[in-house]
PyMOL commands that place a pseudoatom at each C-alpha (Angstrom):
pseudoatom trace, name=CA, resn=UNK, resi=1, chain=A, elem=C, hetatm=0, pos=[0.000, 0.000, 0.000]
pseudoatom trace, name=CA, resn=UNK, resi=2, chain=A, elem=C, hetatm=0, pos=[1.061, 3.594, -0.640]
pseudoatom trace, name=CA, resn=UNK, resi=3, chain=A, elem=C, hetatm=0, pos=[-0.242, 6.981, 0.369]
pseudoatom trace, name=CA, resn=UNK, resi=4, chain=A, elem=C, hetatm=0, pos=[0.151, 10.395, -1.178]
pseudoatom trace, name=CA, resn=UNK, resi=5, chain=A, elem=C, hetatm=0, pos=[-1.650, 13.659, -0.656]
pseudoatom trace, name=CA, resn=UNK, resi=6, chain=A, elem=C, hetatm=0, pos=[-3.263, 15.921, -3.201]
pseudoatom trace, name=CA, resn=UNK, resi=7, chain=A, elem=C, hetatm=0, pos=[-4.701, 19.424, -3.160]
pseudoatom trace, name=CA, resn=UNK, resi=8, chain=A, elem=C, hetatm=0, pos=[-7.168, 20.983, -5.577]
pseudoatom trace, name=CA, resn=UNK, resi=9, chain=A, elem=C, hetatm=0, pos=[-5.981, 24.453, -6.560]
pseudoatom trace, name=CA, resn=UNK, resi=10, chain=A, elem=C, hetatm=0, pos=[-6.075, 27.002, -9.334]
pseudoatom trace, name=CA, resn=UNK, resi=11, chain=A, elem=C, hetatm=0, pos=[-2.377, 27.623, -8.561]
pseudoatom trace, name=CA, resn=UNK, resi=12, chain=A, elem=C, hetatm=0, pos=[-1.062, 24.529, -10.298]
pseudoatom trace, name=CA, resn=UNK, resi=13, chain=A, elem=C, hetatm=0, pos=[2.058, 26.112, -11.825]
pseudoatom trace, name=CA, resn=UNK, resi=14, chain=A, elem=C, hetatm=0, pos=[2.852, 28.180, -8.705]
pseudoatom trace, name=CA, resn=UNK, resi=15, chain=A, elem=C, hetatm=0, pos=[2.519, 25.078, -6.515]
pseudoatom trace, name=CA, resn=UNK, resi=16, chain=A, elem=C, hetatm=0, pos=[4.784, 23.015, -8.746]
pseudoatom trace, name=CA, resn=UNK, resi=17, chain=A, elem=C, hetatm=0, pos=[7.400, 25.757, -8.901]
pseudoatom trace, name=CA, resn=UNK, resi=18, chain=A, elem=C, hetatm=0, pos=[7.306, 26.329, -5.128]
pseudoatom trace, name=CA, resn=UNK, resi=19, chain=A, elem=C, hetatm=0, pos=[8.096, 22.712, -4.245]
pseudoatom trace, name=CA, resn=UNK, resi=20, chain=A, elem=C, hetatm=0, pos=[10.497, 22.051, -7.118]
pseudoatom trace, name=CA, resn=UNK, resi=21, chain=A, elem=C, hetatm=0, pos=[12.486, 25.278, -6.708]
pseudoatom trace, name=CA, resn=UNK, resi=22, chain=A, elem=C, hetatm=0, pos=[12.520, 25.523, -2.903]
pseudoatom trace, name=CA, resn=UNK, resi=23, chain=A, elem=C, hetatm=0, pos=[12.616, 21.876, -1.817]
pseudoatom trace, name=CA, resn=UNK, resi=24, chain=A, elem=C, hetatm=0, pos=[13.883, 19.873, -4.783]
pseudoatom trace, name=CA, resn=UNK, resi=25, chain=A, elem=C, hetatm=0, pos=[10.788, 17.788, -5.455]
pseudoatom trace, name=CA, resn=UNK, resi=26, chain=A, elem=C, hetatm=0, pos=[10.822, 16.176, -8.884]
pseudoatom trace, name=CA, resn=UNK, resi=27, chain=A, elem=C, hetatm=0, pos=[7.978, 16.230, -11.381]
pseudoatom trace, name=CA, resn=UNK, resi=28, chain=A, elem=C, hetatm=0, pos=[6.759, 12.654, -11.909]
pseudoatom trace, name=CA, resn=UNK, resi=29, chain=A, elem=C, hetatm=0, pos=[3.784, 13.509, -14.091]
pseudoatom trace, name=CA, resn=UNK, resi=30, chain=A, elem=C, hetatm=0, pos=[2.407, 16.771, -15.430]
pseudoatom trace, name=CA, resn=UNK, resi=31, chain=A, elem=C, hetatm=0, pos=[-0.535, 17.803, -17.579]
pseudoatom trace, name=CA, resn=UNK, resi=32, chain=A, elem=C, hetatm=0, pos=[-2.494, 21.011, -17.977]
pseudoatom trace, name=CA, resn=UNK, resi=33, chain=A, elem=C, hetatm=0, pos=[-4.766, 20.011, -15.067]
pseudoatom trace, name=CA, resn=UNK, resi=34, chain=A, elem=C, hetatm=0, pos=[-2.626, 17.784, -12.789]
pseudoatom trace, name=CA, resn=UNK, resi=35, chain=A, elem=C, hetatm=0, pos=[0.922, 17.584, -11.449]
pseudoatom trace, name=CA, resn=UNK, resi=36, chain=A, elem=C, hetatm=0, pos=[2.481, 14.803, -9.362]
pseudoatom trace, name=CA, resn=UNK, resi=37, chain=A, elem=C, hetatm=0, pos=[5.677, 15.625, -7.464]
pseudoatom trace, name=CA, resn=UNK, resi=38, chain=A, elem=C, hetatm=0, pos=[8.052, 13.237, -5.720]
pseudoatom trace, name=CA, resn=UNK, resi=39, chain=A, elem=C, hetatm=0, pos=[10.561, 13.561, -2.877]
pseudoatom trace, name=CA, resn=UNK, resi=40, chain=A, elem=C, hetatm=0, pos=[12.240, 10.289, -1.917]
pseudoatom trace, name=CA, resn=UNK, resi=41, chain=A, elem=C, hetatm=0, pos=[9.419, 7.773, -1.494]
pseudoatom trace, name=CA, resn=UNK, resi=42, chain=A, elem=C, hetatm=0, pos=[6.817, 10.504, -0.891]
pseudoatom trace, name=CA, resn=UNK, resi=43, chain=A, elem=C, hetatm=0, pos=[4.494, 12.084, -3.445]
pseudoatom trace, name=CA, resn=UNK, resi=44, chain=A, elem=C, hetatm=0, pos=[2.460, 15.272, -3.465]
pseudoatom trace, name=CA, resn=UNK, resi=45, chain=A, elem=C, hetatm=0, pos=[-0.156, 16.114, -6.104]
pseudoatom trace, name=CA, resn=UNK, resi=46, chain=A, elem=C, hetatm=0, pos=[-2.000, 19.227, -7.238]
pseudoatom trace, name=CA, resn=UNK, resi=47, chain=A, elem=C, hetatm=0, pos=[-5.049, 19.312, -9.474]
pseudoatom trace, name=CA, resn=UNK, resi=48, chain=A, elem=C, hetatm=0, pos=[-7.122, 22.150, -10.905]
pseudoatom trace, name=CA, resn=UNK, resi=49, chain=A, elem=C, hetatm=0, pos=[-10.679, 22.613, -9.601]
pseudoatom trace, name=CA, resn=UNK, resi=50, chain=A, elem=C, hetatm=0, pos=[-13.767, 21.672, -11.572]
pseudoatom trace, name=CA, resn=UNK, resi=51, chain=A, elem=C, hetatm=0, pos=[-11.965, 19.470, -14.068]
pseudoatom trace, name=CA, resn=UNK, resi=52, chain=A, elem=C, hetatm=0, pos=[-14.609, 17.650, -16.180]
pseudoatom trace, name=CA, resn=UNK, resi=53, chain=A, elem=C, hetatm=0, pos=[-12.849, 14.286, -15.796]
pseudoatom trace, name=CA, resn=UNK, resi=54, chain=A, elem=C, hetatm=0, pos=[-13.341, 14.378, -12.027]
pseudoatom trace, name=CA, resn=UNK, resi=55, chain=A, elem=C, hetatm=0, pos=[-16.383, 13.543, -9.921]
pseudoatom trace, name=CA, resn=UNK, resi=56, chain=A, elem=C, hetatm=0, pos=[-17.815, 16.306, -7.680]
pseudoatom trace, name=CA, resn=UNK, resi=57, chain=A, elem=C, hetatm=0, pos=[-15.890, 15.134, -4.602]
pseudoatom trace, name=CA, resn=UNK, resi=58, chain=A, elem=C, hetatm=0, pos=[-12.639, 15.996, -6.430]
pseudoatom trace, name=CA, resn=UNK, resi=59, chain=A, elem=C, hetatm=0, pos=[-13.702, 19.360, -7.885]
pseudoatom trace, name=CA, resn=UNK, resi=60, chain=A, elem=C, hetatm=0, pos=[-13.864, 21.834, -4.992]
pseudoatom trace, name=CA, resn=UNK, resi=61, chain=A, elem=C, hetatm=0, pos=[-10.829, 24.044, -4.516]
pseudoatom trace, name=CA, resn=UNK, resi=62, chain=A, elem=C, hetatm=0, pos=[-8.822, 23.814, -1.281]
pseudoatom trace, name=CA, resn=UNK, resi=63, chain=A, elem=C, hetatm=0, pos=[-9.723, 26.790, 0.909]
pseudoatom trace, name=CA, resn=UNK, resi=64, chain=A, elem=C, hetatm=0, pos=[-6.164, 27.470, 2.083]
pseudoatom trace, name=CA, resn=UNK, resi=65, chain=A, elem=C, hetatm=0, pos=[-6.711, 26.613, 5.743]
pseudoatom trace, name=CA, resn=UNK, resi=66, chain=A, elem=C, hetatm=0, pos=[-6.344, 23.566, 7.935]
pseudoatom trace, name=CA, resn=UNK, resi=67, chain=A, elem=C, hetatm=0, pos=[-3.601, 21.599, 6.167]
pseudoatom trace, name=CA, resn=UNK, resi=68, chain=A, elem=C, hetatm=0, pos=[0.135, 21.142, 6.441]
pseudoatom trace, name=CA, resn=UNK, resi=69, chain=A, elem=C, hetatm=0, pos=[2.942, 19.282, 4.731]
pseudoatom trace, name=CA, resn=UNK, resi=70, chain=A, elem=C, hetatm=0, pos=[6.014, 18.116, 6.642]
pseudoatom trace, name=CA, resn=UNK, resi=71, chain=A, elem=C, hetatm=0, pos=[9.411, 17.813, 4.993]
pseudoatom trace, name=CA, resn=UNK, resi=72, chain=A, elem=C, hetatm=0, pos=[11.882, 15.915, 7.148]
pseudoatom trace, name=CA, resn=UNK, resi=73, chain=A, elem=C, hetatm=0, pos=[15.514, 16.886, 6.585]
pseudoatom trace, name=CA, resn=UNK, resi=74, chain=A, elem=C, hetatm=0, pos=[18.777, 15.643, 8.030]
pseudoatom trace, name=CA, resn=UNK, resi=75, chain=A, elem=C, hetatm=0, pos=[19.971, 19.098, 9.122]
pseudoatom trace, name=CA, resn=UNK, resi=76, chain=A, elem=C, hetatm=0, pos=[17.171, 21.592, 9.738]
pseudoatom trace, name=CA, resn=UNK, resi=77, chain=A, elem=C, hetatm=0, pos=[19.633, 24.356, 10.689]
pseudoatom trace, name=CA, resn=UNK, resi=78, chain=A, elem=C, hetatm=0, pos=[21.328, 24.161, 7.291]
pseudoatom trace, name=CA, resn=UNK, resi=79, chain=A, elem=C, hetatm=0, pos=[17.945, 23.954, 5.550]
pseudoatom trace, name=CA, resn=UNK, resi=80, chain=A, elem=C, hetatm=0, pos=[16.743, 27.042, 7.445]
pseudoatom trace, name=CA, resn=UNK, resi=81, chain=A, elem=C, hetatm=0, pos=[19.766, 29.024, 6.254]
pseudoatom trace, name=CA, resn=UNK, resi=82, chain=A, elem=C, hetatm=0, pos=[19.305, 27.779, 2.683]
pseudoatom trace, name=CA, resn=UNK, resi=83, chain=A, elem=C, hetatm=0, pos=[15.633, 28.776, 2.619]
pseudoatom trace, name=CA, resn=UNK, resi=84, chain=A, elem=C, hetatm=0, pos=[16.442, 32.193, 4.099]
pseudoatom trace, name=CA, resn=UNK, resi=85, chain=A, elem=C, hetatm=0, pos=[19.043, 32.704, 1.346]
pseudoatom trace, name=CA, resn=UNK, resi=86, chain=A, elem=C, hetatm=0, pos=[16.329, 31.966, -1.221]
pseudoatom trace, name=CA, resn=UNK, resi=87, chain=A, elem=C, hetatm=0, pos=[14.334, 34.832, 0.280]
pseudoatom trace, name=CA, resn=UNK, resi=88, chain=A, elem=C, hetatm=0, pos=[11.341, 32.679, 1.148]
pseudoatom trace, name=CA, resn=UNK, resi=89, chain=A, elem=C, hetatm=0, pos=[9.312, 34.279, 3.978]
pseudoatom trace, name=CA, resn=UNK, resi=90, chain=A, elem=C, hetatm=0, pos=[9.609, 32.334, 7.232]
pseudoatom trace, name=CA, resn=UNK, resi=91, chain=A, elem=C, hetatm=0, pos=[6.273, 31.844, 9.014]
pseudoatom trace, name=CA, resn=UNK, resi=92, chain=A, elem=C, hetatm=0, pos=[7.711, 30.125, 12.126]
pseudoatom trace, name=CA, resn=UNK, resi=93, chain=A, elem=C, hetatm=0, pos=[11.333, 30.818, 13.006]
pseudoatom trace, name=CA, resn=UNK, resi=94, chain=A, elem=C, hetatm=0, pos=[13.685, 27.907, 13.719]
pseudoatom trace, name=CA, resn=UNK, resi=95, chain=A, elem=C, hetatm=0, pos=[12.874, 26.485, 17.146]
pseudoatom trace, name=CA, resn=UNK, resi=96, chain=A, elem=C, hetatm=0, pos=[13.015, 23.427, 19.385]
pseudoatom trace, name=CA, resn=UNK, resi=97, chain=A, elem=C, hetatm=0, pos=[9.873, 21.773, 20.734]
pseudoatom trace, name=CA, resn=UNK, resi=98, chain=A, elem=C, hetatm=0, pos=[9.684, 19.781, 23.982]
pseudoatom trace, name=CA, resn=UNK, resi=99, chain=A, elem=C, hetatm=0, pos=[8.456, 16.707, 22.076]
pseudoatom trace, name=CA, resn=UNK, resi=100, chain=A, elem=C, hetatm=0, pos=[11.688, 16.569, 20.086]
pseudoatom trace, name=CA, resn=UNK, resi=101, chain=A, elem=C, hetatm=0, pos=[11.049, 18.504, 16.892]
pseudoatom trace, name=CA, resn=UNK, resi=102, chain=A, elem=C, hetatm=0, pos=[13.493, 21.132, 15.706]
pseudoatom trace, name=CA, resn=UNK, resi=103, chain=A, elem=C, hetatm=0, pos=[11.739, 22.937, 12.915]
pseudoatom trace, name=CA, resn=UNK, resi=104, chain=A, elem=C, hetatm=0, pos=[10.668, 26.036, 11.049]
pseudoatom trace, name=CA, resn=UNK, resi=105, chain=A, elem=C, hetatm=0, pos=[7.729, 26.676, 8.733]
pseudoatom trace, name=CA, resn=UNK, resi=106, chain=A, elem=C, hetatm=0, pos=[6.933, 28.479, 5.507]
pseudoatom trace, name=CA, resn=UNK, resi=107, chain=A, elem=C, hetatm=0, pos=[3.656, 28.792, 3.598]
pseudoatom trace, name=CA, resn=UNK, resi=108, chain=A, elem=C, hetatm=0, pos=[3.113, 27.547, 0.057]
pseudoatom trace, name=CA, resn=UNK, resi=109, chain=A, elem=C, hetatm=0, pos=[1.095, 29.439, -2.626]
pseudoatom trace, name=CA, resn=UNK, resi=110, chain=A, elem=C, hetatm=0, pos=[-2.107, 27.724, -1.451]
pseudoatom trace, name=CA, resn=UNK, resi=111, chain=A, elem=C, hetatm=0, pos=[-1.797, 28.734, 2.193]
pseudoatom trace, name=CA, resn=UNK, resi=112, chain=A, elem=C, hetatm=0, pos=[-0.547, 25.286, 3.221]
pseudoatom trace, name=CA, resn=UNK, resi=113, chain=A, elem=C, hetatm=0, pos=[1.922, 25.335, 6.103]
pseudoatom trace, name=CA, resn=UNK, resi=114, chain=A, elem=C, hetatm=0, pos=[5.161, 23.588, 5.192]
pseudoatom trace, name=CA, resn=UNK, resi=115, chain=A, elem=C, hetatm=0, pos=[6.865, 22.353, 8.362]
pseudoatom trace, name=CA, resn=UNK, resi=116, chain=A, elem=C, hetatm=0, pos=[10.554, 21.650, 7.773]
pseudoatom trace, name=CA, resn=UNK, resi=117, chain=A, elem=C, hetatm=0, pos=[11.790, 19.405, 10.535]
pseudoatom trace, name=CA, resn=UNK, resi=118, chain=A, elem=C, hetatm=0, pos=[14.535, 17.305, 12.053]
pseudoatom trace, name=CA, resn=UNK, resi=119, chain=A, elem=C, hetatm=0, pos=[13.381, 14.885, 14.740]
pseudoatom trace, name=CA, resn=UNK, resi=120, chain=A, elem=C, hetatm=0, pos=[15.394, 14.800, 17.956]
pseudoatom trace, name=CA, resn=UNK, resi=121, chain=A, elem=C, hetatm=0, pos=[14.902, 13.054, 21.279]
pseudoatom trace, name=CA, resn=UNK, resi=122, chain=A, elem=C, hetatm=0, pos=[12.208, 14.741, 23.392]
pseudoatom trace, name=CA, resn=UNK, resi=123, chain=A, elem=C, hetatm=0, pos=[13.475, 16.838, 26.300]
pseudoatom trace, name=CA, resn=UNK, resi=124, chain=A, elem=C, hetatm=0, pos=[10.594, 15.732, 28.579]
for i in range(1, 124): cmd.bond("trace and resi %d" % i, "trace and resi %d" % (i + 1))
show_as sticks, trace
zoom trace
């Protein structure tokens, strides 16, 4: 079994460019209404709203609230500096959490929080 996540958006090109340019995801499949991106064994998809090939459940556009994507990296400090050098606005500054996460967050073109993280041992 496999799992990947998809979002319905009118910002197909902006979404693709955000993840490819800023985080190195690779385009696995692309059409004028759908793009599938890959990072390691993980996949992330974006699809335009109201596409006639899709049933109603897959037509409504994501509202931009209540979702996040996590990208786990080996060295979150280095990734934070790299993203800052790209000029990407930082939504949550680099920080440590008591449950073990060291992370920062940015926001993609759809309003999705992108949590960039390295897991550490919890301090509690």
